[in-house]
C-alpha positions in Angstrom: 0.1 -0.1 0.2 1.3 3.2 -0.8 0.3 5.1 2.3 1.8 2.3 4.3 5.3 2.5 2.4 5.2 6.3 2.8 4.5 6.2 6.2 7.6 3.5 7.2 9.5 5.8 4.9 8.9 8.7 6.9 9.7 6.8 10.4 12.9 5.4 8.9 14.0 9.1 8.2 14.2 9.6 12.3 17.4 10.8 13.4 19.4 8.7 15.5 18.6 11.4 18.3 15.0 11.1 17.8 15.2 7.3 17.9 17.1 7.6 21.2 14.7 9.9 22.6 11.6 7.8 22.0 13.4 5.1 24.3 12.9 7.9 26.9 9.7 8.3 26.3 8.8 4.6 26.4 10.7 4.4 29.6 8.8 7.3 31.2 5.4 6.1 30.1 5.7 2.8 31.6 6.9 4.5 34.8 3.9 7.0 34.7 1.6 4.2 34.0 2.7 2.3 37.6 3.1 5.6 39.4 -0.5 7.0 38.3 -2.2 3.8 39.8 -0.5 3.2 42.9 0.6 6.7 44.2 -2.7 7.3 45.6 -2.5 4.3 47.7 0.8 4.7 48.7 0.0 8.1 50.3 -3.1 6.6 52.0 -1.2 3.5 53.3 1.0 5.9 55.2 -1.7 7.2 57.2 -2.3 10.8 55.4 -6.1 11.8 54.7 -7.5 12.4 51.0 -7.2 16.3 51.5 -3.4 16.1 51.9 -3.4 13.6 48.9 -5.3 16.0 46.6 -2.7 18.9 47.8 0.1 16.4 46.4 -1.4 15.5 43.3 -2.3 19.2 42.3 1.2 20.5 43.8 3.3 19.2 40.6 0.9 21.1 38.3 1.0 24.4 40.2 4.8 24.2 40.3 5.0 23.5 36.6 2.7 26.6 36.1 5.0 28.8 37.9 8.5 27.2 36.7 7.7 26.4 33.2 8.8 29.6 31.5 12.2 29.5 33.4 12.6 25.7 32.4 12.6 26.9 28.7 14.9 29.6 29.7 17.3 27.0 31.2 16.8 24.8 28.2 18.2 27.2 25.7 21.0 28.2 27.9 22.5 24.9 28.9 21.2 23.2 25.9 18.7 20.4 25.1 21.1 17.3 26.4 21.7 18.8 29.5 18.4 19.8 30.3 17.2 16.3 29.6 19.8 15.1 32.2 18.7 17.5 34.6 14.9 16.8 34.4 15.8 13.1 34.8 18.0 13.5 38.0 15.6 15.8 39.2 12.6 13.3 38.6 14.6 10.5 40.1 15.5 12.9 43.3 11.8 13.0 43.9 11.2 9.6 43.8 13.8 8.6 46.1 12.4 11.2 48.7 9.0 10.1 48.4 9.8 6.4 49.3 12.8 6.8 51.7 11.8 9.9 53.8 8.0 9.7 53.5 7.3 12.6 55.8 4.9 15.3 54.9 7.6 18.2 54.2 9.5 15.5 52.2 6.6 14.5 50.3 5.8 18.0 49.7 9.3 18.6 48.4 9.1 15.6 46.1 6.0 16.8 44.4 7.5 20.2 43.8 10.5 18.5 42.3 8.1 16.5 40.2 6.8 19.5 38.9 10.4 21.2 38.1 11.3 17.9 36.6 8.3 17.9 34.2 8.6 21.4 33.4 12.4 20.7 32.3 11.1 17.8 29.8 7.9 19.7 28.8 9.7 22.7 28.0 12.4 21.0 25.9 10.6 18.0 24.3 9.1 19.5 21.5 11.7 22.2 20.4 14.3 19.0 20.6 11.7 17.2 18.2 11.5 20.0 15.8 15.5 20.6 15.6 15.8 16.7 15.1 13.5 16.4 12.3 12.5 17.6 8.8 9.1 18.7 7.6 8.7 15.6 5.9 8.7 13.2 8.7 8.2 15.8 11.6 4.4 15.0 12.4 5.3 11.6 12.4 8.1 12.0 14.9 5.7 14.1 17.2 2.8 11.6 16.9 5.4 8.5 17.5 6.7 10.1 20.4 3.3 10.6 22.1 1.8 7.1 20.7 4.7 5.3 22.3 4.5 7.0 25.5 0.8 6.4 25.5 1.2 2.6 24.7 3.8 2.3 27.2 1.8 3.7 30.0 -0.8 0.8 29.1 2.0 -1.7 29.9 2.5 0.3 33.3 -1.0 0.4 33.9 -1.3 -3.5 33.4 1.9 -4.1 35.5 1.0 -1.9 38.5 -2.3 -4.3 39.3 0.6 -7.2 39.7 3.2 -5.3 41.4 2.0 -5.1 45.0 0.8 -8.7 45.1 4.4 -9.6 43.8 6.0 -7.7 46.8 3.5 -8.8 49.1 4.2 -12.4 48.5 8.3 -11.8 48.6 8.1 -9.8 51.9 5.2 -11.8 53.4 3.2 -8.4 54.2 -0.5 -7.3 53.3 -0.8 -6.5 49.4 -2.1 -3.0 50.6 0.6 -2.1 52.9 3.0 0.7 52.6 5.9 -1.8 52.3 4.1 -3.5 48.8 3.2 0.0 47.3 6.7 1.5 48.2 8.5 -1.1 46.7 6.1 -1.1 43.8 6.8 2.4 43.0 10.5 1.6 43.5 9.9 0.1 40.0 9.2 3.7 38.5 12.4 5.0 39.9 14.4 2.6 38.4 12.6 3.5 34.8 13.4 7.1 35.6 16.8 6.7 36.1 17.0 4.1 33.3 16.0 7.2 30.8 19.7 8.7 31.7 21.0 6.1 29.6 19.7 6.8 26.1 19.9 10.3 27.2 23.8 10.1 27.7 23.7 9.0 23.9 22.3 12.2 22.8 25.0 14.4 20.7 26.3 17.4 22.9 24.2 20.3 21.3 25.3 23.8 21.5 23.5 25.9 23.9 22.3 29.2 22.5 24.4 32.1 23.0 23.1 35.1 25.0 22.3 37.1 22.0 20.3 34.6 20.3 18.0 34.1 23.4 14.8 36.0 23.9 13.7 35.8 27.6 10.1 34.2 27.9 8.6 37.8 28.6 10.6 39.5 26.0 9.0 36.8 23.5 5.5 37.4 24.9 5.6 41.0 24.4 7.1 41.0 20.8 5.2 38.1 19.5 1.8 38.5 21.5 -0.5 38.3 18.4 0.8 35.1 17.1 1.1 33.2 20.7 -2.1 34.3 21.1 -3.4 32.7 18.0 -1.6 29.7 18.7 -2.3 29.3 22.4 -5.5 30.4 23.1 -7.4 27.4 21.5 -5.4 25.1 23.6 -6.1 27.2 27.0 -10.0 27.0 26.5 -10.0 23.5 25.7 -7.7 22.3 28.5 -9.8 24.4 30.7 -12.9 22.6 29.7 -11.2 19.4 29.5 -10.0 20.0 33.0 -13.7 20.4 34.4 -14.5 16.9 33.0 -11.8 14.3 32.1 -10.2 14.2 35.5 -13.6 12.7 37.0 -14.8 10.4 34.4 -13.8 7.7 36.7 -16.4 9.0 39.0 -19.1 9.3 36.5 -18.8 5.9 35.2 -19.1 4.8 39.0 -21.7 7.1 40.1 -24.0 6.5 37.1 -23.2 3.2 36.0 -22.0 1.3 39.4 -18.8 0.1 37.7 -16.3 -1.4 40.1 -12.9 0.1 40.3 -11.4 -3.2 38.5 -13.6 -2.6 35.7 -12.9 1.3 35.4 -9.3 0.5 35.6 -9.8 -2.1 32.6 -11.7 0.8 30.6 -8.9 3.2 31.4 -6.1 0.4 30.3 -8.0 -0.5 27.3 -8.2 3.0 26.2 -4.9 4.0 26.4 -3.9 1.4 24.3 -6.6 2.5 21.5 -5.3 6.0 22.2 -1.8 5.2 21.4 -2.6 3.5 18.2 -4.8 6.4 17.2 -2.1 8.9 17.7 -0.3 7.2 15.4 -2.2 7.4 12.3 -2.2 11.0 12.8 0.4 12.0 10.4 -1.6 10.2 7.5 -4.4 12.4 8.3 -2.0 15.4 8.8 -0.5 14.7 5.0 -3.9 14.6 3.3 -6.0 17.4 5.1 -3.1 19.5 6.7 -2.6 20.1 10.4 -5.0 22.6 11.2 -7.9 20.7 9.3 -6.8 17.6 11.3 -7.1 19.5 14.4 -10.4 20.7 13.4 -12.2 17.6 11.9 -10.7 15.3 14.8 -11.7 17.4 17.9 -15.1 18.3 16.2 -16.0 14.6 15.4 -15.3 14.1 19.1 -18.0 16.5 20.3 -20.9 14.0 19.4 -19.5 11.4 21.2 -19.4 13.8 24.4 -23.0 14.4 24.0 -23.9 11.0 23.6 -21.7 9.8 26.8 -23.0 12.9 29.2 -26.6 12.8 27.9 -27.8 9.2 26.7 -27.8 6.7 29.9 -26.8 3.6 28.0 -23.8 1.9 29.4 -22.3 0.4 26.0 -23.0 3.4 24.1 -21.1 5.7 27.0 -18.2 3.2 26.9 -18.1 3.6 23.0 -18.2 7.2 23.3 -15.5 7.4 26.1 -13.1 5.1 23.7 -13.8 7.6 20.4 -13.7 10.9 22.4 -10.1 9.6 24.0 -8.8 8.6 20.7 -10.0 11.5 18.6 -9.1 14.4 21.1 -5.7 12.8 21.6 -5.1 11.9 18.0 -4.8 16.0 17.4 -2.7 16.5 20.2 0.7 15.9 18.7 -0.6 17.5 15.4 -1.3 20.8 17.0 2.0 20.7 18.9 3.8 20.1 15.9 1.9 23.1 14.2 2.7 25.4 17.2 6.3 24.5 16.8 6.1 25.6 13.1 4.1 28.6 13.6 6.2 30.0 16.2 9.3 31.9 15.2 12.9 30.1 15.8 13.7 32.4 18.4 10.5 31.8 20.4 10.1 28.0 19.9 11.2 27.3 23.4 9.1 30.0 25.1 5.9 28.6 22.7 6.6 24.9 24.1 6.8 26.3 27.4 3.5 28.4 27.4 1.8 25.2 25.5 2.9 22.7 28.8 1.9 25.8 31.1 -1.6 26.0 29.4 -2.1 22.5 30.3 -0.8 22.7 33.7 -3.3 25.3 34.4 -6.4 23.4 33.0 -5.2 20.5 35.4 -4.4 22.8 38.6 -7.6 25.3 38.2 -10.5 23.6 36.5 -10.8 20.5 38.6 -11.5 22.6 41.4 -14.3 24.5 39.8 -15.9 21.0 38.8 -16.2 19.5 42.1 -18.7 22.2 43.6 -20.5 22.0 40.1 -21.0 18.3 40.3 -22.1 18.5 44.3 -24.8 21.2 43.2 -26.0 20.1 40.0 -24.4 16.6 39.2 -22.5 16.2 35.7 -25.0 17.6 33.0 -23.7 21.2 33.4 -19.8 19.9 33.3 -20.3 18.1 30.3 -22.4 21.2 28.7 -19.4 23.5 29.5 -16.5 20.9 28.1 -18.8 20.5 25.1 -18.9 24.6 24.8 -15.0 24.9 25.3 -14.2 22.7 22.5 -16.7 24.3 20.0 -15.1 27.9 20.9 -11.7 26.2 20.5 -12.2 24.4 17.3 -13.8 27.7 16.1 -10.6 29.7 16.8 -8.4 27.0 15.3 -10.5 27.0 12.1 -10.7 30.9 11.5 -7.0 31.4 12.4 -5.1 28.5 10.6 -7.7 27.2 8.1 -9.9 29.7 6.6 -8.4 31.5 3.7 -5.0 30.1 4.2 -3.2 27.4 2.1 -2.9 24.2 3.3 0.3 23.1 5.0 0.1 19.7 3.7 0.4 21.3 0.1 3.2 23.4 1.1 4.9 20.3 3.1 4.4 18.1 -0.4 6.0 21.1 -2.3 9.3 21.0 0.2 9.6 17.4 -0.5 9.8 17.7 -4.2 13.7 17.8 -5.7 
């Protein structure tokens, strides 16, 4: 098939450094899959209350919100390779502190360090992928990076169900004990430290000179028009998604009475399907252009949101859950590629930092607004506000990047001609 041959040809174009970073994403995805499911249980097993747990969960996002612009500046100053290594060391240190010194003060410090580590990776990954790709295979590389991370998270989700039982058997303790959860989370620390190996294999890139670096705030001032057009749609959609997506497990439990095990399986399967869908994104981007791909896939997710929220039918809700997850996350790496290509070269790191800051903002702010809404009115207004935010964001992308503009796919096709 010509489409498959072209796809594989673009994958073979990945540079050696890009391939090494895909290993980093795979290891991080597996670790995150274990961490997501077991961190809550570990904190509660220590005797802490749900309020403190919620504080620890939100703290990395608030830290990233504050630190991410400075992380981009650091990335330009010391180079991509050094920033990745610094982020890996900081993240590994955070997990060691959490396991070896689990006092409230150390847990708070570990959560702050986790936010800093995530900021360093978030500000550096997109510019690094941009610098290590050509227009021909760039969308494939961004999509592969997101897809591999997502599918590796599925592996971590599956493993996390067996790890506490394994360590409970080894140490003759209860599977829900702190020791069983702690040793299970130690696997994520090993995976985090293992990411340093492919990072060390990256070439030593040259940091930008002081003259080449534009401070984040100067870049925002000089290019506020283009930055607004690139990032405002993401801000609106992240705020809407933050109202609903973190609570979908509660939605399925409250409305349909699903068990925790059934919900865990639902999320694991959706991660796998989401990863496969993301890998298909470059095919659509080449045919329709990046902006139109974002508009179409995000637009198609809206009917599934309506069905999931307002039609009380479990099989239909599960199908809608899978389809919404696949369509919305398929558009993510495509839009991130578009942001990197639309931003000026001198402000790409700032654009990447702001992009990550916006998603952190959605995760940090919207959930606190959603809780009171759910308590007072249930999930109907939450679904309604999320759908409204999607519509506004999609219109902005269409208005600014599709309407009366040449399609990026055609421009890229011309760039590949000899």
